[in-house]
C-alpha positions in Angstrom: -127.2 22.6 4.1 -129.4 23.0 1.0 -130.9 20.1 -0.9 -131.9 20.1 -4.6 -134.6 17.8 -5.8 -134.4 17.2 -9.5 -136.8 15.1 -11.6 -135.9 14.2 -15.2 -138.7 13.0 -17.4 -137.4 11.0 -20.3 -139.1 10.3 -23.7 -140.5 6.7 -23.7 -137.7 4.1 -23.9 -134.8 6.6 -23.1 -134.6 6.2 -19.3 -131.9 3.5 -19.6 -129.8 5.8 -21.7 -130.1 8.6 -19.1 -129.2 6.2 -16.3 -126.2 4.9 -18.2 -125.0 8.5 -18.7 -125.1 9.1 -15.0 -123.3 5.8 -14.2 -120.6 6.1 -16.9 -119.9 9.8 -16.9 -121.9 12.3 -14.8 -121.1 10.9 -11.3 -117.4 11.0 -11.8 -117.6 14.5 -13.2 -119.7 15.6 -10.2 -117.1 14.2 -7.9 -114.4 16.2 -9.6 -116.5 19.4 -9.3 -117.5 18.8 -5.6 -121.1 18.0 -6.4 -122.5 15.6 -3.8 -125.5 13.4 -4.5 -127.9 12.4 -1.8 -129.7 9.6 -3.7 -131.3 8.5 -6.9 -134.7 6.9 -7.5 -136.9 5.6 -10.3 -140.6 5.5 -10.0 -142.1 2.2 -8.8 -145.7 3.4 -8.5 -146.7 6.9 -9.6 -147.4 9.2 -12.5 -144.5 8.2 -14.7 -142.1 5.3 -15.0 -140.0 7.5 -17.4 -138.7 9.6 -14.5 -135.4 9.7 -12.8 -135.5 11.5 -9.4 -132.5 12.5 -7.5 -131.3 14.8 -4.8 -128.1 16.8 -4.5 -126.6 18.2 -1.2 -125.1 21.8 -1.3 -123.3 23.6 1.5 -124.8 27.0 0.2 -126.5 28.6 -2.8 -123.2 30.2 -3.8 -121.5 26.8 -3.8 -124.3 25.4 -6.0 -124.0 28.2 -8.5 -120.2 27.9 -8.7 -120.0 24.1 -8.8 -122.9 23.6 -11.2 -121.6 26.3 -13.6 -118.1 24.6 -13.6 -119.7 21.2 -14.3 -121.8 22.5 -17.2 -118.8 24.2 -18.7 -116.6 21.0 -18.4 -115.7 19.8 -21.9 -115.9 16.2 -20.8 -119.5 16.7 -19.7 -120.4 18.5 -22.9 -118.9 15.6 -24.9 -120.7 12.9 -22.8 -124.0 14.8 -23.2 -123.6 15.1 -26.9 -122.7 11.5 -27.4 -125.6 10.3 -25.2 -128.0 12.3 -27.3 -126.7 11.2 -30.7 -130.0 9.3 -31.3 -132.1 12.2 -30.0 -132.9 13.8 -26.6 -132.9 11.6 -23.6 -134.5 14.1 -21.3 -137.9 15.7 -22.2 -138.3 17.8 -19.0 -136.3 18.8 -15.9 -138.0 20.0 -12.7 -135.8 21.4 -9.9 -136.5 22.6 -6.4 -134.1 23.9 -3.8 -135.1 22.8 -0.3 -134.0 23.6 3.2 -134.4 21.1 6.0 -136.9 21.8 8.8 -135.7 21.9 12.4 -137.1 18.4 12.9 -135.7 16.8 9.7 -133.4 13.9 9.9 -131.3 15.7 7.2 -129.6 18.9 8.2 
């Protein structure tokens, strides 16, 4: 199993718009494309309260490449993204890391 840690930093005031896009559109599209989320978080204490942090769970790198590409090419996703950014970008930066669990991790 491979985990992907993604951190989206939003322009000030745009985090609610990003969260709404995930709730209203992204999650159902991920389900259709076989993308499994492992959790979402906002920052309570830390560097930025404009961040949305989440993890995805992938069975392999090949599955990630195939499923992510299909999601990005989905016309419904493209329309949802365009509509959510009608008043300007809602994400200023995306950081991503692909992680593998250690032998002593609770997640494998």
